[in-house]
N, C-alpha and C positions, 0 to 999 in steps of 0.2 A: 790754917788756911786748908778750905775742903774743896771739894770737888764734886761734884754732885756726878750718880751715876752713869754710868755708861750706856746708852740706847742702843736697840736691836735695830738695825736696815727697815726694818715693817717702821719703828717707831721713828726711826728718821726722815724717813719717806710720808708717813704720816706729820711730820714734824714741819718737814718745808714745804709741803703741798696749802698748811696754813696759812705759813708765811708768804705764798703766792696768792693764796688769795686776798690777804690783808692787804697787799700790797696793788691787787688787781683793780678789787674795789677802791681804796684809797685813789688808784689813779682813773678811774672811769666816773665818780664823782666831784674829783678837783678838774678832769675835761668838763664836764658838763658847766664845771661853775669858771672854770675859764671862759667857754663860749659865751657865756653870761657876762663877763666881765671883760671882755676882748675889743668888744665898739669904747667901751672909755678906756683901756688901755692905749691901744689907738690915737685916740684923741689925746688923748696925753699925753704921747709919744710925739704928737701931730706939733701942740705949744711950745715944745722945745726949742730953744736957738738953734739947734743941731738943723732942724727939722723946715723952721718958718721961711726959710728962703726956698724951699722944695717944693714943687707944685707934683701933690703925687696923683700921677698922670697913669691909667693903668693902659698899657699895650696889647690887653688879651682880655676876652670875658673871663676867664678863668682867675686873674688875675687877681682881685679883690678877693674872693675865695680863699685862694689861697694863702693870700698872707693873715686873713679871718682864721683860717685852720689850724698856722704856725702859731699865731700868738697866742690863740687856745692852747696848743701843747705846750708851750713854752712854758705858761704859767701853770699847766699840768703837772708838768715835770718837777718845778720849784716844789711846790706846793708835796710831790709824793717822793722826794729825792732823803729829806731827814727821816719819813716812814719809812722807807722803804732801807736804809744805813740802821734803824733801828730794830727792823725784823731781822736782818741778815746777825744783827746785833744778838740780839735773842736765839736764834739758829744755833750760832756758836758758842754762846756762853756758857752750856753744858759740859762743854770741853775744857772749861778754861777753870785756872782756882778762883779764890775768890776776889785777891789780890788783882786777879787778870782781869778778872770783870769789870771792877768798879776802875781800874786803868782805862781798860779799852772803852767806857761808856764814854769817855771824856773826847773820842775821834768822831764823836756825831756832830752834837756843836760846831768844834773846830769845823771839822770838813765844811759842815754848810758857811759857816761867817768865811772863813778865806773864797768860799766858793762864789760869794756875795760880794766878797773884796772886792778879788778881779774884773767881776762883772761890771761895781761902779769905778773901780778904774778905769777898764776901757772904755766905758760909756759917755761917760760924764769928763775924761782929761784922754783917753789918746782917742779917741774916735772923730771931737770935734778936730783936733790938730788934724788929721788924716783926711777930712773933707774939707779944711781950708785948704792944706797944701795941694787935692788933688783939683780945687776950685782953680787955686793958682797958677797951674798948668794947660786947663781948658781957657782960661782966659788970655796965658801968654800963646796961643795959638790960634786965637779969636774962635773959641769953639763957641756956640749956642749951648748951655745947659740946659737939658731936657731930659728929666728924671721920672722914674713910674715908681709906687708903691714900691713892685717886685724887687727892683735895681739897688732900692733905697735899705729898703730890708734884709735882702741878702748879704749885702756890704754888709751891716749893722752885725747881724749874726755870726758871719764870717772874721769878723774879730770878739767879739766880745766872748760867746762861748768858748773856744781854744784861750783864750786868756786868764778866764776864770775855772781852765781845766788846771791850767798853769798854775794858777796860784795854790791848787790843795799841793806842792811838795812836798813843805814840810809836816803835812801829816802824811802823805804817802813812804817818807823818809824814815816816821816814827813806826809807821806799821812794821814796813819793810825789819828796821834794825829790835823791835820785839820779836818778830822771825825768825831772828840770827842770819837773815841773807844780806847784810848789808853790814859794818862797823864803820865808827869816826874814821879812824886809822884808813879803812879801805877808799872813805869818801875822801878824804884829803889827798890821799896816792892818786885820787881819778879826776882832782877839780882843776888841773888845765884841758882836760880831756871834755868834763863837764861845763867849763866857761864855753867852749868854742859850741859845742854842742845847744847850750840856750842863747850865745849872741845870734847860730845861724836863725835858731825859731823865730827868734826875736825878730831878725831882719826881716826872716821871709813872710812875716805877718802884720809889718809898719810900712808904708812906702818907702823907695829909697831918697828919703833925707835923714842928715843927722840927728834933728833934732826929735822927731817921733823914734828915732833908733835908739838916740840914746834916753829917752822917757819909757820904754817898754825894757830896753836891755838890762840899767843900772836895777829896777827892781826884783827882774829874774835873776841875777849876781845876789842882791840882798836875800833872797829867799833861798838861793842854796844855801849859801853861807848859815841862815838862820837853820836850815834841815841838818847842816853837820851839828851847830849847836843842838839841836833838840837832840839829837843822835844819841851825842856822848853824854846828854844827861841822861837820860835812856838805859844807854849802855853799862855806864856805871852802877846805877839804880836795879842793875840782872847783873852784877858781877855781887855785888853786894849781898844781894838775899843769894845766890847761890853760894856764896863765902856762908852765909847764915845758915846754910838747910844743911853744908858741907859738915860744918860744927855740932850741928843737932845729930848730925846720924854718927856723929863718931862719937859722941857723947852716949 
């Protein structure tokens, strides 16, 4: 187990500047690509079952432009996110041992995969249920549904992005465990409070019907339990590694 030589403050700042430049260039290039693919992406979304019954009206001159820009930004963020995470890992790598560096590199694909999983789950499962619930409520009061692109995408992004972030919970817990901030025992003691917080989060981002609440709350609770298992696995490995180091020092 080796550790790279410590860098001076100037070298740290130079390295940070280098990483920020790479991330910035990646974002600019992906944003340009996002503007190119935005019309095709919007057309694809318009053909989805959730949008086929919605007339994409615009109620302001800038509505179409704002949605166009927002779509390009989302595409740029999706492309930039794994690159940015990799650059962060390269920046902190000199302060990690070889095993720590090899172990933490898996945070990048795991985090991105969970984020995409959360987005897919919310868009293909939860979002249609929410639209159907809202439409039924509007029908029950005799309202005529006339939606604009801005309302449709704002509603979608307000659901999809938070759920994608919440699905990062196992990776965040694993990272905090490696830093020694949380332990499996501490997580188990906080289970009741954590359940309450997750239920509140799930209910707050879904319409007030039992089915939608159930569909989002159950995965959140499962993610927390998975987080405890992941934290326990990581914590046991840390304890075993520490015991080996202490034995080597004693010898």
